[in-house]
Structure formats: C-alpha cells, structure tokens
C-alpha positions as CSV (number, residue, x, y, z in Angstrom):
1,M,0.3,-86.4,41.7
2,F,0.2,-83.8,44.5
3,L,-1.4,-81.2,42.1
4,L,-4.1,-83.7,41.0
5,R,-4.9,-84.5,44.6
6,I,-5.3,-80.8,45.5
7,T,-7.5,-80.1,42.5
8,Y,-9.6,-83.1,43.4
9,L,-10.1,-81.9,46.9
10,Y,-10.3,-78.2,46.0
11,P,-11.6,-77.7,42.4
12,G,-11.5,-73.8,42.8
13,V,-7.8,-73.9,43.3
14,L,-7.3,-75.1,39.7
15,I,-9.2,-72.2,38.3
16,W,-7.1,-69.6,40.2
17,L,-3.9,-71.4,39.1
18,L,-5.0,-71.1,35.5
19,V,-5.7,-67.4,35.9
20,I,-2.3,-66.7,37.5
21,I,-0.5,-68.7,34.8
22,G,-2.4,-66.8,32.0
23,L,-1.6,-63.4,33.5
24,A,2.1,-64.3,33.9
25,S,2.3,-65.4,30.3
26,V,0.8,-62.1,29.1
27,L,3.1,-59.9,31.2
28,S,6.1,-61.9,30.2
29,S,5.4,-61.8,26.5
30,P,7.0,-59.0,24.4
31,V,4.9,-55.8,23.8
32,F,4.4,-55.0,20.1
33,A,5.3,-51.4,19.2
34,A,2.5,-49.2,18.0
35,D,2.6,-47.8,14.5
36,I,3.8,-44.2,15.1
37,S,4.2,-43.3,11.4
38,G,0.9,-41.6,11.4
39,W,1.5,-39.6,14.6
40,S,2.1,-35.8,14.3
41,D,5.6,-34.4,14.5
42,K,4.7,-32.6,17.7
43,T,3.7,-35.9,19.4
44,V,6.8,-37.7,18.2
45,C,9.1,-34.9,19.4
46,R,7.4,-34.8,22.8
47,L,7.7,-38.6,23.2
48,A,11.3,-38.6,22.0
49,A,12.1,-35.9,24.6
50,T,10.4,-37.7,27.5
51,S,11.7,-41.1,26.5
52,P,15.2,-40.6,25.1
53,D,16.0,-44.3,25.5
54,N,13.2,-45.5,23.3
55,P,14.7,-46.7,20.0
56,D,11.4,-46.4,18.1
57,Y,10.9,-42.7,18.8
58,A,14.5,-42.0,18.0
59,A,14.3,-43.9,14.7
60,E,11.1,-42.0,13.8
61,V,12.7,-38.6,14.5
62,Q,15.6,-39.6,12.3
63,R,13.4,-40.9,9.5
64,R,11.4,-37.7,9.4
65,K,14.7,-35.7,9.5
66,M,13.4,-33.5,12.3
67,D,15.4,-31.4,14.7
68,C,13.3,-31.4,17.9
69,S,16.0,-29.6,19.9
70,S,15.5,-26.4,17.7
71,G,11.9,-26.1,18.8
72,L,10.4,-27.9,15.8
73,R,7.3,-29.8,16.8
74,S,5.1,-30.1,13.8
75,S,5.7,-29.7,10.1
76,G,2.0,-29.7,9.2
77,K,2.6,-32.5,6.7
78,S,0.6,-35.7,6.4
79,S,2.4,-39.1,6.4
80,S,2.1,-39.2,2.6
81,D,3.8,-35.9,2.3
82,R,6.7,-37.0,4.4
83,N,7.5,-39.7,1.9
84,Q,8.2,-37.0,-0.7
85,P,11.8,-35.8,-1.2
86,T,12.6,-33.2,1.5
87,Q,13.4,-29.7,0.2
88,A,16.3,-27.8,1.5
89,L,15.4,-25.1,4.0
90,L,16.8,-21.6,3.9
91,A,19.5,-21.1,6.5
92,K,18.6,-18.8,9.3
93,N,20.2,-15.3,9.7
94,Q,21.5,-15.4,6.1
95,G,20.8,-11.6,5.7
96,V,18.7,-9.7,3.2
97,V,18.4,-11.3,-0.3
98,F,17.5,-9.1,-3.2
99,Y,15.8,-10.5,-6.3
100,P,15.4,-8.6,-9.6
101,L,11.9,-7.4,-10.3
102,Q,10.6,-8.0,-13.8
103,L,8.1,-5.3,-14.8
104,D,6.2,-4.9,-18.0
105,P,7.6,-1.9,-19.9
106,K,4.2,-0.1,-19.9
107,V,3.8,-0.6,-16.1
108,K,7.4,0.6,-15.5
109,Q,6.8,3.7,-17.6
110,Q,3.6,4.5,-15.8
111,L,5.3,4.2,-12.4
112,L,8.1,6.4,-13.4
113,A,5.6,9.0,-14.8
114,N,4.0,9.4,-11.4
115,P,6.3,11.5,-9.2
116,I,6.4,10.9,-5.5
117,N,6.1,14.7,-5.0
118,K,2.6,15.6,-6.1
119,M,3.7,19.1,-6.9
120,E,6.7,18.1,-9.1
121,F,6.7,19.6,-12.6
122,D,9.2,19.8,-15.4
123,F,9.5,23.5,-16.5
124,S,12.4,22.8,-18.9
125,P,10.2,22.7,-22.1
126,Y,9.1,26.3,-21.4
127,T,10.9,29.7,-21.6
128,L,10.0,31.4,-18.4
129,A,9.5,35.1,-18.1
130,T,12.2,37.3,-16.8
131,L,10.5,39.6,-14.3
132,G,12.6,42.5,-13.1
133,Q,9.7,43.5,-10.9
134,P,7.0,41.3,-9.3
135,I,3.5,41.5,-10.7
136,T,0.4,41.4,-8.5
137,C,-3.1,40.5,-9.8
138,Q,-6.5,39.8,-8.4
139,F,-7.9,36.5,-9.6
140,N,-11.1,34.5,-9.7
141,L,-11.6,31.0,-10.9
142,I,-14.8,29.7,-12.5
143,R,-15.9,26.4,-13.9
144,V,-16.5,25.7,-17.5
145,S,-18.9,22.8,-18.3
146,Y,-18.7,20.7,-21.5
147,E,-21.7,18.6,-20.8
148,D,-24.2,20.6,-22.9
149,Y,-21.9,22.5,-25.2
150,V,-18.8,21.3,-27.0
151,E,-17.2,24.8,-26.7
152,G,-18.1,24.9,-23.0
153,R,-20.5,26.9,-20.9
154,L,-19.1,29.2,-18.2
155,E,-20.8,28.9,-14.8
156,N,-21.6,32.2,-13.1
157,W,-20.0,31.6,-9.7
158,N,-16.5,31.6,-8.3
159,M,-14.8,28.4,-7.3
160,A,-11.9,30.4,-5.8
161,R,-10.7,34.0,-5.6
162,G,-8.0,36.1,-4.1
163,S,-4.7,37.8,-5.0
164,M,-1.7,36.4,-6.8
165,L,2.0,37.5,-6.7
166,L,4.1,36.6,-9.8
167,T,7.8,36.7,-9.4
168,A,10.9,35.2,-11.1
169,N,10.9,32.4,-8.6
170,G,7.3,31.4,-9.0
171,V,3.7,32.3,-8.0
172,K,2.3,32.9,-4.6
173,I,-1.4,32.9,-3.9
174,D,-3.3,34.6,-1.1
175,G,-6.9,33.5,-1.4
176,F,-9.4,30.8,-0.7
177,W,-11.5,28.1,-2.3
178,R,-15.3,28.1,-2.1
179,M,-15.8,24.4,-2.7
180,G,-16.4,23.3,0.9
181,G,-14.8,20.3,2.7
182,L,-11.0,20.2,2.6
183,S,-10.9,23.3,0.4
184,K,-11.5,25.5,3.4
185,D,-7.9,24.8,4.4
186,S,-6.1,27.8,3.1
187,S,-2.8,26.0,3.1
188,Y,-3.7,24.3,-0.2
189,L,-3.4,27.6,-2.0
190,K,-0.3,28.7,-0.1
191,H,1.8,25.5,-0.1
192,E,0.4,23.3,-2.8
193,V,0.9,25.5,-5.8
194,N,3.9,25.2,-8.1
195,L,3.3,27.7,-10.9
196,K,5.5,30.0,-13.0
197,L,4.9,32.6,-15.7
198,T,6.2,32.0,-19.2
199,N,7.6,34.7,-21.5
200,T,4.4,34.4,-23.5
201,G,2.2,35.2,-20.5
202,H,0.9,31.7,-19.7
203,L,0.9,30.1,-16.3
204,V,2.5,26.6,-16.3
205,G,3.0,24.1,-13.5
206,K,0.9,22.2,-11.1
207,M,-1.5,22.9,-8.2
208,A,-4.0,21.4,-5.9
209,Y,-7.4,21.8,-7.5
210,F,-10.8,21.3,-5.9
211,H,-13.1,20.4,-8.8
212,L,-16.3,19.3,-6.9
213,S,-18.3,21.0,-4.2
214,V,-18.7,19.3,-0.8
215,N,-21.8,20.2,1.2
216,P,-22.0,19.9,5.0
217,G,-22.4,16.2,6.0
218,E,-21.0,14.8,2.8
219,A,-17.8,12.8,2.5
220,L,-14.7,14.9,2.1
221,K,-13.0,14.9,-1.3
222,K,-9.2,15.2,-1.8
223,P,-8.0,17.7,-4.3
224,L,-6.9,16.9,-7.8
225,Y,-3.4,17.8,-8.8
226,V,-3.8,19.4,-12.2
227,E,-1.2,20.7,-14.7
228,L,-1.5,24.1,-16.1
229,K,-0.2,24.4,-19.7
230,P,-0.7,26.9,-22.5
231,H,-4.2,26.5,-23.8
232,K,-5.4,27.4,-27.3
233,R,-8.4,29.3,-25.9
234,S,-6.3,31.3,-23.3
235,K,-5.7,35.0,-23.5
236,P,-2.2,35.3,-21.9
237,L,-1.1,38.1,-19.7
238,D,1.1,40.6,-21.6
239,V,3.9,41.4,-19.1
240,N,4.9,44.5,-21.1
241,N,1.4,45.9,-21.2
242,L,-0.4,44.7,-18.1
243,K,-4.1,44.5,-18.4
244,E,-6.0,41.3,-17.9
245,G,-5.5,37.6,-18.5
246,E,-7.8,34.7,-19.2
247,L,-6.2,31.3,-18.7
248,W,-8.1,28.1,-19.5
249,I,-7.4,25.0,-17.5
250,D,-8.1,21.4,-18.6
251,V,-9.3,19.3,-15.7
252,E,-11.6,16.5,-16.8
253,D,-13.6,15.7,-19.9
254,W,-16.8,17.1,-18.6
255,A,-15.6,20.3,-17.1
256,G,-12.5,22.5,-16.6
257,G,-11.7,25.9,-15.3
258,V,-11.0,29.5,-16.4
259,L,-8.6,31.6,-14.3
260,Y,-9.2,35.3,-14.7
261,L,-6.4,37.8,-13.9
262,K,-7.4,41.4,-13.3
263,Q,-6.0,44.6,-12.0
264,C,-2.5,43.5,-12.7
265,K,0.4,45.8,-11.9
266,K,4.1,45.8,-11.2
267,I,5.2,46.6,-7.7
268,S,8.6,47.5,-6.3
269,L,10.7,44.9,-4.5
270,S,10.3,46.9,-1.3
271,S,6.5,46.7,-1.4
C-alpha cells in the first residue's frame, strides 16, 4: 500500500526501482562458463597458472594431458587433433639412440669404393720394381684428344713438365702444371702424387690431375684424381736399360694424357 502510494505520487521512482531490481537479479545469477575447448594450449596454461582455483581451467589442462609446469604452452594441435589418441613422447635425456641403416647393396658398394683419402691406392695387384738406386728423369705431359680420331691425336703443347725421382718408396715430382687456376700451386705435384714403378716399367697409383685449362677471370676448377695403370699403348721404362718411357693415361672419354720420361739415369744415394 505504501509502495503504491509512493509510485502514485512519484511515478519516476517506480522506474528506478525496476532498474535496480533487474541489475540485482543479473549480478546474483550464476555466470555460465565459456567454452574453452577451442582455446590454444598456451592460453589455457596461462589462465590455469594465474587462476589456480578455477576448476574449469584445471579440468581442461587435465583433459589435454598437458604439463604446464615444464614450460609447455602450445602443442600446435587443433581441437579435433586433441581428441585423437595421445602418442607417447620420448623421455628426455635418454642418451644417444643408434638405429641400423639399411642401404641398397649397390649404394653400399659405391660408398665403400670411394676412399676418404683421395690419394689412397691399392698396389697389391702389382709387382713393384726393386730399385737398388734411385732413378731420375725429366718429364713432360701432353694431352691426347679422341674427339676427331679413335686412336687419338697428340696436342703439341705441355700440360706439365719438370723432373721426377723414382725410388723404392715411391715417386717424387719437382715440376709445375701449365693449366692455370689452381694448378699454379706447386704443392699438387709435391704432395698429391702417390705413384710407384712396377717391375715392368709402368707407373701405377693415383695423382691430382688438371685436365682443363683455366684462363684469367674464369672460375677455378678442382683437379681430378686419376689412376695410372699399365696401358696397352704405353712404352714402359726399362730399368735395366734406361732410355725413355712413354706412359699413356686414361682420364676421360674425350681426352687423356701421355707422360714422356726422358734423360733417365740412376743416381747414387748420396746425390
């Protein structure tokens, strides 16, 4: 009765009373939880850390099987991916695990056929010369081209030249390449030659070989590492009757080389 009288005298009061009652009902009603299933792992972990008493965040962390304390924030998975069975993760600090490598037999044979040392060569199939005294020779190396002639055409210029010392322990070369580029480095002839003389007068082994010329301004070319073996067209060096030698070298299909040995003679060990 009192309320009706007030509203009759003051109609605006009724409006304010209705507003106050409506706000009170909204504030006093329970807040419905948002759907957090689509939120990222990073967001869920952050909210769970800042609101540890919130049961919804804790339940979502447990449902996703996350360990926010270890620094995990996001797995990068969508909500549909999380419904899939969780795969077991590898334990940390479990050490080095070795797995057998399955190689095709042809690939394995090719890998084993390529030595790590570029100068490695198997001399066991050859009978090496027994040199009581070292032999010194002058040498020059020229190119033979097979592009125009099947039997080859000798080019009239020297790819390399110098002197060669043949001993029971191997061959030492003092000379230089004339191919430009990296071949100007004399260490290739000094340190990247692994040759020995056979008892039949052939040189066998491996050496760094500059097959192509490099002009100033052109890109440098690394040497090939070619094998020297007895060639059917070679004229071997006769260690018992030293004169000259002509040793053919197979390099590529289109061209090879011929190593000429001249002015060969035996020298004493003290020389």
